[in-house]
C-alpha positions in Angstrom: -19.2 17.5 13.3 -16.2 17.2 15.7 -15.1 20.3 17.6 -11.6 21.1 16.2 -10.6 22.4 19.6 -11.5 19.2 21.5 -9.2 16.3 22.3 -9.3 13.2 20.2 -12.7 11.8 20.9 -13.4 9.1 18.4 -10.9 6.4 19.4 -12.0 4.0 22.1 -10.3 0.9 23.3 -13.4 -1.2 22.5 -14.0 -4.8 23.7 -10.9 -6.8 24.3 -12.7 -10.0 25.0 -12.5 -13.0 22.8 -16.1 -12.9 21.7 -16.4 -12.1 18.0 -20.2 -12.3 17.5 -21.2 -9.7 14.9 -24.9 -9.9 15.4 -24.9 -6.9 17.8 -22.8 -4.7 15.5 -25.1 -1.8 14.3 -25.3 -1.2 10.6 -25.0 2.4 9.7 -26.5 1.8 6.3 -26.0 -0.9 3.6 -24.6 0.1 0.3 -27.2 -0.9 -2.3 -24.7 -2.1 -4.9 -21.5 -3.0 -3.1 -23.0 -4.8 -0.1 -20.9 -3.3 2.7 -22.3 -1.7 5.8 -21.6 2.1 5.8 -19.8 2.4 9.1 -17.0 4.9 10.0 -14.7 2.4 11.7 -15.4 -1.0 10.2 -15.8 -2.7 6.8 -18.6 -5.3 7.3 -20.1 -7.7 4.7 -23.3 -9.5 5.6 -24.6 -12.5 3.7 -22.8 -14.9 1.4 -22.0 -14.2 -2.2 -19.6 -16.7 -3.9 -18.9 -14.2 -6.7 -17.5 -11.8 -4.1 -15.0 -14.2 -2.5 -11.9 -13.1 -4.5 -12.6 -9.4 -3.8 -13.3 -9.9 -0.1 -10.1 -12.0 0.3 -8.2 -8.9 -0.7 -10.3 -6.3 1.1 -10.3 -8.3 4.4 -6.6 -9.0 4.2 -4.5 -8.5 7.4 -0.9 -7.5 7.4 1.8 -5.9 9.5 4.3 -5.2 6.7 6.1 -8.4 7.5 3.4 -11.1 7.3 0.3 -10.8 5.1 -2.8 -13.0 5.2 -5.6 -12.8 2.6 -9.0 -12.8 4.1 -9.8 -16.5 3.3 -12.1 -18.5 5.5 -10.6 -20.6 8.3 -12.3 -23.7 6.8 -10.1 -23.3 3.7 -12.9 -23.4 1.2 -14.6 -21.8 -0.6 -11.6 -19.9 -1.8 -10.4 -18.1 -4.9 -6.8 -17.2 -4.2 -5.3 -18.6 -0.9 -2.5 -16.4 0.2 0.0 -16.1 3.0 3.0 -13.9 2.2 6.2 -12.9 3.9 7.7 -9.6 2.8 10.7 -10.3 0.6 10.1 -14.0 0.2 10.1 -15.0 -3.5 11.0 -17.5 -6.1 13.0 -16.9 -9.3 11.6 -17.5 -12.8 12.8 -17.0 -16.3 11.8 -13.9 -18.1 10.3 -14.3 -21.6 12.0 -12.5 -24.5 11.1 -12.8 -28.1 14.5 -11.3 -28.8 17.1 -10.9 -26.1 19.6 -8.0 -25.7 22.5 -6.8 -23.7 21.5 -5.7 -20.2 18.1 -7.5 -20.2 17.4 -9.0 -16.8 17.8 -12.7 -16.8 15.4 -13.7 -14.0 12.1 -12.4 -12.7 11.0 -12.7 -9.1 7.5 -13.8 -7.9 6.1 -13.6 -4.4 5.4 -17.1 -3.0 2.3 -18.2 -1.1 4.1 -19.7 1.9 2.9 -22.1 4.5 -0.7 -21.4 5.4 -1.5 -21.3 9.1 -5.0 -19.8 8.8 -6.7 -23.2 8.1 -9.0 -24.6 10.9 -11.4 -27.1 9.3 -14.6 -28.0 11.0 -16.6 -31.2 10.8 -20.1 -31.2 12.2 -20.8 -34.9 13.0 -19.4 -36.3 9.8 -20.0 -33.3 7.5 -17.4 -30.7 6.6 -18.5 -27.1 7.2 -18.6 -25.5 3.7 -20.7 -22.4 3.0 -21.5 -23.7 -0.5 -23.6 -26.5 1.0 -26.4 -26.7 3.5 -28.0 -23.4 4.5 -26.3 -20.3 5.7 -28.8 -18.7 8.0 -26.7 -15.7 8.9 -23.2 -14.7 7.9 -21.1 -11.6 8.5 -17.5 -10.6 8.3 -16.0 -7.4 9.7 -12.6 -5.7 9.3 -12.2 -3.4 12.3 -9.9 -0.5 11.9 -9.5 0.2 15.6 -8.9 -3.4 16.8 -6.9 -4.5 13.7 -8.8 -7.8 13.6 -11.0 -9.6 11.1 -14.1 -10.9 12.8 -16.6 -13.4 11.5 -19.9 -14.8 12.7 -21.8 -17.6 10.8 -25.0 -19.5 11.6 -24.9 -22.5 9.4 -27.2 -25.5 9.0 -25.6 -28.7 7.5 -27.3 -30.6 4.7 -28.6 -33.0 7.4 -30.1 -30.3 9.5 -27.6 -29.7 12.3 -27.0 -26.0 13.1 -23.9 -24.4 14.6 -22.8 -20.9 15.2 -19.1 -20.1 14.4 -17.4 -17.0 15.7 -13.8 -16.3 14.8 -11.4 -13.4 15.2 -8.0 -13.2 13.5 -5.1 -10.8 13.9 -1.6 -10.2 12.5 0.3 -8.6 15.4 1.7 -5.1 15.0 3.6 -5.4 18.2 5.0 -8.9 17.7 5.7 -8.9 14.0 6.3 -12.7 13.6 2.9 -13.7 15.1 -0.5 -14.5 13.8 -3.3 -15.5 16.1 -6.9 -16.8 15.6 -9.7 -17.4 18.1 -12.2 -19.9 16.7 -15.4 -20.8 18.6 -18.1 -23.3 17.6 -21.4 -23.5 19.4 -24.0 -26.3 18.7 -27.6 -25.0 18.4 -30.5 -27.1 19.6 -28.7 -30.4 20.3 -25.5 -31.9 21.5 -23.0 -32.5 18.7 -19.8 -34.4 17.9 -17.4 -31.7 16.5 -14.0 -32.2 15.0 -11.5 -29.4 14.3 -8.4 -29.9 12.1 -5.9 -27.1 12.6 -3.3 -27.1 9.8 0.0 -25.8 8.6 -0.3 -26.4 4.9 2.5 -25.7 2.3 2.2 -25.8 -1.5 -1.6 -25.1 -1.5 -3.1 -25.5 -5.0 -3.3 -22.1 -6.7 -5.0 -20.8 -9.8 -2.1 -20.5 -12.2 -1.8 -18.1 -15.1 -1.9 -19.7 -18.5 -0.2 -17.0 -20.5 3.3 -17.5 -19.1 4.5 -21.1 -18.5 7.6 -19.8 -16.7 5.4 -18.2 -14.0 3.2 -21.3 -13.7 6.3 -23.4 -13.3 7.7 -21.1 -10.6 4.5 -21.2 -8.6 3.7 -25.0 -9.0 4.8 -26.4 -5.6 7.6 -23.9 -5.1 8.5 -25.1 -1.6 10.6 -28.1 -0.8 10.3 -29.7 2.6 13.4 -29.5 4.9 11.9 -30.4 8.3 8.5 -31.5 9.8 8.1 -32.1 13.5 5.4 -32.0 16.2 4.9 -32.4 19.9 1.9 -32.0 22.1 -0.3 -29.3 20.6 2.5 -27.7 18.5 4.1 -28.4 15.2 6.8 -26.9 12.9 7.4 -27.1 9.1 10.5 -25.8 7.4 10.8 -25.4 3.6 13.1 -23.9 1.1 12.6 -22.6 -2.4 13.9 -24.4 -5.5 15.8 -21.5 -7.1 16.0 -18.4 -5.0 17.7 -20.1 -2.0 15.3 -18.8 0.6 14.2 -20.9 3.7 10.9 -20.4 5.6 9.8 -21.8 8.9 6.3 -21.9 10.2 5.2 -23.1 13.6 1.8 -23.4 15.4 0.6 -23.9 18.9 -2.9 -24.1 20.4 -4.9 -23.5 23.5 -8.1 -25.5 23.8 -11.3 -24.8 25.8 -13.9 -27.6 25.7 -16.6 -28.8 28.1 -15.6 -32.3 29.2 -13.0 -34.3 27.5 -11.5 -34.1 24.0 -9.5 -36.5 21.9 -6.5 -34.8 20.4 -3.8 -36.0 18.0 -1.1 -34.3 16.0 1.0 -35.2 13.0 3.6 -33.5 10.8 4.9 -34.8 7.5 6.3 -33.0 4.5 3.8 -30.2 3.5 1.2 -30.8 6.2 1.1 -30.5 10.0 -2.3 -31.1 11.6 -3.8 -30.9 15.1 -7.1 -32.8 15.3 -9.5 -32.2 18.1 -12.7 -34.3 18.5 -15.2 -33.6 21.3 -18.9 -34.0 22.0 -20.1 -30.5 22.8 -23.5 -30.0 24.6 -25.9 -27.4 23.3 -25.3 -24.1 25.1 -21.6 -24.8 25.4 -18.7 -23.9 23.0 -15.6 -25.5 21.6 -12.9 -22.8 21.6 -9.6 -23.1 19.9 -6.9 -20.3 20.1 -4.2 -20.8 17.5 -0.9 -19.0 17.4 1.3 -19.2 14.3 4.9 -17.9 14.0 6.8 -17.2 10.8 10.5 -16.6 10.0 12.5 -16.7 6.8 16.1 -16.2 5.8 18.6 -16.5 2.9 21.4 -17.3 5.2 20.2 -18.9 8.5 20.2 -22.7 8.9 17.1 -24.9 9.3 17.8 -25.4 13.0 18.2 -21.7 13.6 14.9 -20.9 11.9 13.2 -23.6 13.8 14.5 -22.2 17.0 13.4 -18.7 16.0 9.8 -19.6 15.3 9.5 -21.8 18.4 10.8 -19.0 20.6 8.3 -16.6 19.0 5.5 -19.1 19.7 6.5 -19.3 23.3 6.4 -15.5 23.6 2.9 -15.5 22.0 1.6 -18.2 24.3 3.0 -16.3 27.3 1.3 -13.1 26.2 -2.0 -14.8 25.4 -4.9 -13.8 23.1 -6.4 -11.1 25.3 -3.1 -9.3 25.7 -2.2 -9.6 22.1 -5.5 -8.0 21.1 -5.1 -5.3 23.7 -1.6 -4.5 22.4 -3.1 -4.3 18.9 -5.7 -1.8 20.0 -3.1 0.3 21.8 -0.9 0.4 18.7 -3.8 1.5 16.5 -4.9 4.1 19.0 -1.5 5.7 18.6 -1.8 5.5 14.8 -5.2 7.1 14.7 -4.1 9.8 17.1 -1.4 10.8 14.5 -3.1 10.0 11.2 -6.8 10.1 11.4 -8.9 12.1 8.9 -12.4 13.1 9.7 -15.0 14.4 7.3 -18.6 15.5 7.5 -21.0 15.3 4.5 -20.2 11.8 3.0 -20.5 8.8 5.4 -19.4 6.3 2.8 -16.3 8.4 1.9 -15.4 8.6 5.6 -15.4 4.8 5.9 -13.4 4.5 2.7 -10.8 7.0 3.9 -10.2 5.1 7.1 -10.2 1.8 5.2 -7.5 3.3 3.0 -5.3 4.6 5.9 -5.6 1.3 7.7 -4.4 -0.7 4.7 -1.5 1.6 4.0 -0.5 1.2 7.7 -0.7 -2.5 7.3 1.5 -2.4 4.2 4.3 -0.6 5.9 4.0 -0.6 9.7 6.5 -3.4 10.5 8.4 -4.0 7.3 11.7 -3.2 9.1 14.1 -2.5 6.2 11.8 -4.3 3.7 10.0 -2.9 0.7 6.3 -1.9 0.4 5.0 -3.8 -2.6 2.5 -2.2 -4.9 -0.2 -4.6 -3.6 1.2 -4.7 -0.1 0.9 -8.2 1.2 -2.8 -8.6 0.1 -2.4 -10.7 -3.1 -0.1 -11.9 -5.8 -0.7 -9.0 -8.2 2.3 -7.5 -10.0 4.2 -10.6 -8.8 4.6 -8.9 -5.4 6.9 -6.3 -6.9 7.8 -2.8 -5.6 7.7 0.1 -8.0 8.1 3.9 -7.9 4.6 3.9 -6.3 6.1 3.4 -2.9 8.3 6.5 -2.8 6.0 8.8 -4.7 2.6 7.9 -3.3 2.9 5.8 -0.1 5.9 7.4 1.6 4.4 10.9 1.7 1.6 9.7 3.9 3.9 7.6 6.1 6.5 10.3 6.4 4.0 12.7 8.0 2.0 10.1 10.1 4.3 7.0 10.8 7.7 8.4 10.0 9.5 5.4 11.5 7.9 3.2 8.8 9.0 5.6 6.1 12.5 5.5 7.3 12.5 1.7 7.4 11.5 1.5 3.7 14.2 3.9 2.7 16.7 1.8 4.7 15.6 -1.1 2.5 16.5 1.0 -0.6 19.9 1.6 1.0 20.3 -2.1 1.7 19.9 -2.7 -2.1 22.3 0.1 -3.1 25.0 -2.3 -4.2 22.6 -3.9 -6.6 21.6 -0.5 -8.0 25.2 0.5 -8.5 25.9 -2.9 -10.2 22.9 -2.3 -12.5 24.2 1.2 -13.4 27.6 -0.2 -14.2 26.1 -3.0 -16.3 24.4 -0.3 -18.4 27.5 1.8 -18.6 26.4 4.4 -16.1 27.8 6.0 -13.0 26.3 5.9 -9.5 23.2 4.0 -8.7 20.3 3.0 -11.0 17.4 1.6 -9.1 15.1 -1.1 -10.6 11.7 -0.3 -12.1 10.2 -3.3 -10.5 11.8 -5.7 -7.9 11.4 -7.7 -4.7 15.0 -7.9 -3.5 16.7 -5.0 -5.5 17.4 -6.8 -8.8 15.6 -5.5 -11.9 12.7 -7.7 -12.8 11.2 -5.8 -15.8 11.3 -7.6 -19.0 10.0 -4.7 -21.1 12.7 -2.0 -21.1 10.8 0.9 -22.7 8.4 1.0 -19.7 10.9 -0.4 -17.3 14.6 0.3 -17.5 13.9 3.6 -19.4 11.8 4.8 -16.4 14.9 6.3 -14.7 12.7 8.7 -12.7 12.4 5.9 -10.1 15.9 6.7 -8.9 15.0 10.4 -8.6 11.7 9.4 -6.8 13.8 7.6 -4.2 16.1 10.6 -3.8 13.1 12.9 -3.5 11.6 10.6 -0.8 14.9 10.7 1.1 15.0 14.5 0.9 11.3 14.8 2.0 11.9 12.4 4.9 15.0 14.3 6.2 13.2 17.7 6.0 10.2 16.3 7.8 12.0 14.4 10.6 15.5 15.8 11.1 16.6 12.1 11.4 20.3 12.7 11.5 21.1 9.0 12.2 19.4 8.0 9.0 21.1 10.8 7.1 24.5 9.7 8.2 24.0 5.9 7.9 21.9 5.9 4.7 20.6 9.2 3.4 23.8 10.9 2.2 25.0 7.8 0.3 21.7 7.3 -1.4 21.6 10.9 -2.5 25.2 11.0 -3.6 25.0 7.8 -5.7 21.7 8.9 -7.4 23.2 12.4 -8.1 26.2 10.7 -9.7 23.9 8.7 -11.9 21.9 11.7 -13.2 25.0 13.8 -13.6 26.5 11.1 -15.8 23.4 10.0 -17.5 22.4 13.5 -18.8 24.6 15.9 -20.7 24.9 19.6 -21.5 24.0 20.7 -25.0 25.7 23.4 -27.1 23.6 26.0 -25.3 24.7 24.9 -21.9 21.3 23.3 -21.1 21.3 20.0 -19.2 19.4 17.3 -21.0 18.1 13.8 -20.0 17.3 11.9 -23.2 15.9 8.5 -24.0 13.7 8.0 -21.0 10.1 7.2 -20.1 8.2 9.3 -17.6 5.2 8.4 -15.4 3.1 8.3 -18.6 3.8 4.9 -20.0 1.9 5.6 -23.2 4.7 7.9 -24.2 8.0 6.0 -24.1 11.7 6.5 -24.7 11.5 10.3 -25.2 13.7 13.3 -24.4 13.5 15.7 -21.5 10.4 14.5 -19.7 9.5 17.4 -17.4 8.6 15.1 -14.4 11.9 13.2 -14.7 14.0 16.4 -15.2 12.4 18.2 -12.3 12.8 15.1 -10.1 16.4 14.7 -11.1 17.1 18.4 -10.4 15.6 18.1 -7.0 17.7 15.0 -6.4 20.9 16.8 -7.4 20.1 19.8 -5.1 19.3 17.5 -2.2 22.6 15.7 -2.7 24.5 19.0 -2.6 22.6 20.0 0.6 23.3 16.7 2.3 27.0 16.8 1.4 27.4 20.2 2.9 25.5 19.2 6.0 27.5 16.0 6.5 31.0 16.7 5.2 32.6 13.7 7.0 30.3 11.3 5.3 30.9 13.0 2.0 34.7 12.6 2.4 34.2 8.9 3.0 32.2 8.7 -0.2 34.9 10.5 -2.1 32.8 13.5 -3.0 34.8 16.5 -4.2 33.8 20.2 -4.3 34.1 20.1 -8.1 31.6 17.2 -8.1 29.0 19.1 -6.0 29.5 22.2 -8.1 28.8 20.2 -11.2 25.6 18.8 -9.7 24.4 22.3 -8.9 25.1 23.4 -12.4 23.2 20.5 -13.9 20.2 21.2 -11.7 20.3 25.0 -12.4 20.4 24.4 -16.2 17.9 21.5 -16.4 15.9 21.5 -19.7 12.2 22.1 -19.1 10.4 22.0 -22.4 7.7 24.7 -22.9 5.4 25.3 -26.0 5.3 29.0 -26.4 2.6 28.9 -29.1 0.3 26.6 -27.0 1.2 28.4 -23.7 1.8 25.2 -21.8 4.7 23.0 -20.6 5.4 20.0 -22.8 5.1 16.6 -21.1 8.3 15.8 -22.9 10.1 17.4 -25.8 7.8 17.8 -28.8 4.9 16.2 -27.1 2.4 18.9 -28.1 3.4 18.3 -31.8 2.4 14.6 -31.8 -0.8 13.6 -33.6 -4.0 13.7 -31.6 -5.7 10.5 -30.3 -9.2 9.7 -31.5 -11.0 9.4 -28.1 -14.4 9.0 -29.6 -13.3 5.9 -31.4 -11.7 4.4 -28.3 -14.7 4.9 -26.1 -15.5 1.6 -24.2 -12.0 0.2 -25.1 -10.2 1.0 -21.9 -7.6 0.3 -20.7 -6.0 1.2 -24.0 -2.9 -1.0 -23.5 -5.2 -4.1 -23.7 -6.9 -2.9 -26.9 -4.2 -1.0 -28.9 -0.6 -1.6 -29.7 2.1 0.5 -28.0 3.3 1.2 -31.5 0.3 3.4 -31.9 0.0 4.8 -28.4 3.6 6.0 -28.3 3.0 8.2 -31.4 -0.1 10.1 -30.1 -1.1 12.6 -27.6 -2.8 10.3 -25.1 -1.7 10.0 -21.5 -2.1 6.8 -19.4 -1.6 8.5 -16.0 -0.9 12.0 -14.7 2.6 13.0 -15.6 3.1 16.7 -16.3 0.1 17.4 -14.0 1.7 15.3 -11.3 4.9 17.4 -11.7 2.9 20.6 -11.1 2.0 19.2 -7.6 5.2 17.5 -6.5 7.4 20.3 -7.8 4.9 23.1 -7.5 7.4 25.7 -6.5 8.8 25.4 -10.1 5.5 26.6 -11.7 3.4 29.7 -11.6 -0.3 29.5 -10.7 -1.0 30.3 -14.4 1.2 27.6 -15.6 -0.4 25.0 -13.3 -3.9 26.0 -14.6 -2.7 25.8 -18.2 -1.1 22.4 -17.7 -4.3 21.0 -16.1 -6.5 22.4 -18.9 -4.3 20.9 -21.6 -3.5 17.5 -20.1 -6.7 16.5 -18.3 -8.7 16.2 -21.5 -6.1 13.7 -22.9 -5.5 11.6 -19.8 -7.5 8.4 -19.7 -6.5 7.2 -16.2 -5.7 3.6 -17.2 -3.7 3.4 -14.0 -4.9 3.6 -10.5 -2.1 6.1 -9.8 -3.7 8.9 -11.8 -6.9 10.1 -10.1 -5.3 11.1 -6.8 -2.7 13.3 -8.6 -5.3 15.0 -10.8 -7.5 15.5 -7.7 -4.7 17.5 -5.9 -4.0 19.6 -9.0 -7.7 20.2 -9.7 -8.2 21.4 -6.1 -5.2 23.8 -6.4 -6.4 25.4 -9.7 -10.0 25.9 -8.5 -11.9 22.9 -9.8 -13.0 21.8 -6.4 -16.0 19.6 -7.3 -14.0 17.8 -10.0 -11.3 17.3 -7.4 -13.9 15.7 -5.1 -15.0 13.3 -7.9 -11.4 12.4 -8.7 -10.7 11.8 -5.1 -13.6 9.4 -4.8 -12.3 7.5 -7.8 -9.0 7.0 -6.1 -10.4 6.2 -2.7 -13.0 3.7 -4.1 -10.6 2.0 -6.5 -10.6 -1.1 -4.4 -13.8 -1.0 -2.4 -15.8 -0.7 -5.6 -13.3 -2.7 -7.7 -13.1 0.0 -10.4 -10.3 -1.8 -12.3 -11.8 -5.3 -12.0 -8.7 -6.8 -10.5 -9.0 -6.4 -6.7 -9.1 -10.2 -6.4 -5.3 -10.1 -7.1 -4.7 -7.6 -4.3 -5.3 -4.0 -3.3 -3.7 -0.9 -4.9 -1.7 0.5 -2.0 -0.7 3.7 -3.8 -4.3 4.5 -4.7 -5.2 3.9 -1.0 -2.5 6.3 0.1 -4.0 8.8 -2.4 -6.9 9.2 0.1 -4.4 10.9 2.5 -2.9 12.9 -0.3 -6.2 14.2 -1.6 -7.4 15.2 1.8 -4.1 16.7 3.1 -2.5 18.1 -0.1 -5.7 18.5 -2.1 -8.4 20.1 0.1 -5.9 20.9 2.9 -3.5 22.5 0.4 -0.4 21.2 2.3 2.9 21.7 0.6 6.4 21.1 1.9 9.0 22.9 -0.2 12.4 23.1 1.4 10.9 22.1 4.8 8.5 25.1 4.8 5.1 23.7 5.7 2.2 25.7 4.1 -1.5 25.2 3.8 -4.2 26.6 1.5 -7.4 24.8 2.6 -10.7 24.8 0.7 -13.6 22.3 0.7 -15.7 21.1 -2.2 -19.4 21.6 -2.1 -20.1 18.0 -1.0 -18.1 18.3 2.3 -19.0 20.4 5.3 -15.9 19.7 7.4 -12.6 18.0 7.3 -9.8 17.6 9.8 -6.5 15.8 9.5 -3.4 15.1 11.6 0.3 15.3 10.8 3.7 14.9 12.4 6.4 17.4 11.4 9.8 17.4 13.1 8.2 16.0 16.3 5.4 18.5 16.3 2.0 16.9 16.1 -0.6 19.1 14.6 -4.3 18.9 13.7 -5.9 21.1 11.0 -9.7 21.5 11.0 -11.4 23.0 8.0 -15.0 24.2 7.5 -16.6 26.4 4.9 -15.2 29.7 6.2 -12.3 29.1 8.5 -9.4 26.7 9.2 -8.2 26.1 12.7 -4.6 24.9 13.4 -3.8 23.3 16.7 -0.5 21.9 18.2 -1.3 18.7 20.0 2.3 17.9 21.1 5.8 18.9 20.6 7.7 22.2 20.0 6.1 25.3 18.3 6.3 25.2 14.5 6.1 27.9 11.8 3.3 27.3 9.3 1.5 29.4 6.6 -2.1 29.7 5.8 -2.9 31.0 2.2 0.4 32.8 2.3 0.2 34.2 5.8 2.9 32.9 8.0 2.4 32.2 11.8 3.9 30.4 14.7 1.7 27.6 16.1 2.3 27.0 19.8 0.0 26.3 22.7 -2.9 28.4 21.5 -5.0 27.3 18.4 -4.8 29.6 15.4 -8.0 30.2 13.3 -7.8 31.9 9.9 -10.4 32.8 7.3 -10.5 30.9 4.1 -10.4 33.2 1.0 -13.5 32.4 -1.0 -13.5 31.5 -4.7 -16.1 30.4 -7.3 -15.7 26.8 -8.3 -14.4 27.0 -11.9 -15.8 25.1 -14.9 -13.3 22.3 -15.6 -12.1 21.2 -19.0 -13.8 18.2 -20.6 -12.9 14.6 -19.8 -11.8 12.2 -22.6 -14.7 10.3 -24.1 -15.6 7.3 -21.8 -13.2 8.4 -19.0 -15.5 10.4 -16.8 -14.6 10.4 -13.1 -16.3 7.6 -11.2 -19.7 8.5 -9.8 -21.0 6.3 -7.1 -24.5 4.8 -6.9 -26.6 6.7 -4.4 -26.1 5.7 -0.8 -28.6 6.4 1.9 -26.7 6.9 5.2 
């Protein structure tokens, strides 16, 4: 257990040398089923399992929010899904409609696998190094959460009996966002050997194409058209453009070579391939070392010569910095992140590892996006076509707002950059203000199924709520003036015009779909209405705080008065007879779902028609229960408990978004051990591939749920109106937890054990907090408060076949 009064003790700068040998890394325990070492600061896989390649490509992905590299082998094969992605770089494709209609989006957008700079092929004498052939004597890969690198060590014997050790280390730079670097070492074992390295830039790699949508297959079949290929010395550059979206991408590489004796080198660049070839005879006991720097840039407007100049300048900067300094900068960046964001637990070593894995990948998804989106899969794979959904604002930004606020602000600036498209979409559909897309890459709506897409208008309210949360947590006035007020005003205008007052003066929002996509096109979804009410109130507050900006936007006093009236009179359906809020109007009157009959047939959307799902009381993902957490100041404790008891038994969690929401709600109403199980389901969604789709990329929102479940669930943190309160309690499986937050420049740490919680101000001005309802000022002295004890309650039953995930036993 870590002393909550001590300084941060766990982060060390580690080894900044180039050596990447994993043989000396201690294993803290090997998971008997999932194969990863149980280690608090690393994810390591030992041995070779071809069936795991797709999963590990996603789990070992590296990103900085601008560039994303799947964790493929340097040698290029074996591979399931090669992937190099640039945030916002996509190709257009047609959307399939059985019957078209007014307002249907005409084009979809699909993330493109751009020029691959990871490839460094190795030939041992005349045999290509390929783990599917010969004999792999020893093999390990390790994603290190403190260095931000992917390390690999392989001892391989070729089919003809020659043995080499390969050590590699790869990073995507957090500090130089356009740069990727790889250190690749080959050591002959037992004899001198002729070794050949081929370092590539490769465009239009062959991809496994989907066979259920010919439009998508066409969009991804050689999507890049060559515009320039050039090389000189040890460097090369390729520039390509897309066929339809009008985007241009440049990739350039440079190399540093360390070899005993002489080496023959040659370089070529033509069309889709640039290749540096290095041939050398390497004595046993010596190494051939290649350090490869790759730079990326893309634009919809800049010329080919301009992009070429950009990436070549970035390469020069990387070469001047050098590998060792790049890695040292990476470690320093991550030291700062863990200082502000780390979560420590005692009682479950595998969960500790999974939590840090989750936090690390969320950081990778958003750290250096710089006014770009955070896609649902980050930049770890092609899942969801690379689209951004409401997941970002409702699940990912809460973590970033309180740990890396600058990254949260950048994502919200991206939403502001797409505001004109949101306003055009609203006008196209006959609405006022701004209507943000259900799924998108560049701000245009890409959903071809309007009941679960266009009708999900809560996405606009989710964005507004994220803006309000960010402003309260940061006091970022520059953002408020430049972006925040306008976002809030245009979203308020949308909801004020989209809804209407009925004959009783109640404000209604009809014909929408809430978070539960098994109940579509309904009236007065509670989540949507509460989110809209909060958006309207936040718009009123922002207008009053920034009257000059409001005048520029043409906001009148009558308009803000009307927004307040809409919010104050929002319809919130409640079933008096059942004693519970209705997820939407008349939901509790729908027919019941036969959960026993559907056992083993999950997810339901793949086994039942929406025609049936929409008519029954069955919930895909937490909806009303999520509302009791996000808008908890609008519910009494009794109402929250009643909501959980009613909706948990009919929620099947067919979405990775559900478990973390239910975990927070369960912890609040007293089902602490159930909350722990639901938290584990969210945290292990990807590490244990619970949805059998990790090979297409990670679930960034579920990973962010690790932070939410610790901080908001067992820490009980709430931020209503800028008032930060805590109500911590631990489940029986955990002995200790601590977490860190940034609130308005105050850095705090909260340490929780069985009986007490200790609050400490690490940096910044004093801050007013509350512990289980008792307010206090946290300044230079730690504050320790007792935790009121409760008896863990017996939770309601789970739907048949939907029990929370329970892990196989792990011996730490």
